[in-house]
C-alpha angles and dihedrals in degrees: 000000000000127000090244104038111157094013127125118215138185121206116190119207091020099139101084130072093263141086095310095057093042090050095047090051093049094045089054092047088056091055105268122134104232135212107204115207130192140134093236112074098202093051094048094048089050090057091050090049091052091051093049093047088057091052098262132127124240146143132202127234120185108216142150106229091208091064118079094209092052094049091049090050091048093052090042089054090055093051094042093050102037104018100241148022123238106157134037123183106193094203107141115111148145133214107214122209108335126227101019125137117234095261092051096059118095125229086246089057089052094047096048096047095044094046092059106027099041109013090045091057092046091051093048090052093043095056100031096053097065091051091050092050088056091061097041101265145325145190131266121193116191121201107228127159141229083252085074091056100046135026118255117190107230093028103072099130096044091046093048091052093049092047086054090052090053092051094048089051093055095046093046090050090054095045099046107025091094088058092055096258112131118198121190137165130219119205110203128191135168096029112150109247102242100167150358115314100006116153094231136097107316111188119222122216088266095056100029114129131207103236145014091254091054090047092052092047092050096054096038092054103041114015121027126062093209091055094236141071121256125250127236089234090060089058090047092054091055092050091051090051092051091046094051135075088254088081095045092134095045112098131146090013120155102204123191110213096186114112092259094304094141096035089098145304107328103219139075116280109241 
């Protein structure tokens, strides 16, 4: 028996080698039937193939989460194929140009990042909630970021979008908790970037390193209190918990999944 037997889940941005794919695979392993979403056909179909090879059930829907018609079609595909929708992991996201100060971003940078990272979450919630109400409730997990919890110079646009995701999560939890829809937000940090579009640590040209060992050493020494990077599977395990009945009293939570990176200033007081 899996934790999610009989449930139907959508995972957006699940085609790359990052948190979305790891979560889709684990949801399926726990018994959920999974709708894999991505904008890249080959990547999404590869995730579906991996799920099926492990004995799970999944379909792929190519959709741009920033487009209302695409999101409606994605959610419609879940209901048409599996008869209902119980779980939504709003995972899809983009970074935008890294390391720029606010005045150096363009309006186009703002529009593109907000359309995916914030509007995409709004659209997912907007069209998933009515379907969840039809079956007596459900769970939505939004992928935020520690950038939405603390200010990062050079990451103003991304942080603003993720702060918006956090706020939508809290409001949604208050509005729909009484109708058995729980809405929570995870805030990852320090997750090794294993594929296109992952919400982890994406080196710029300035900070890029030559090898995996150098990358590990850089983060262990300077950035992460636990002296290692996080794994996409560790994010997936938290999402499964929030999607399952084990978290039935968890609603409106903003949960850092970051190895204590935002717990305080990481450095010896002098």
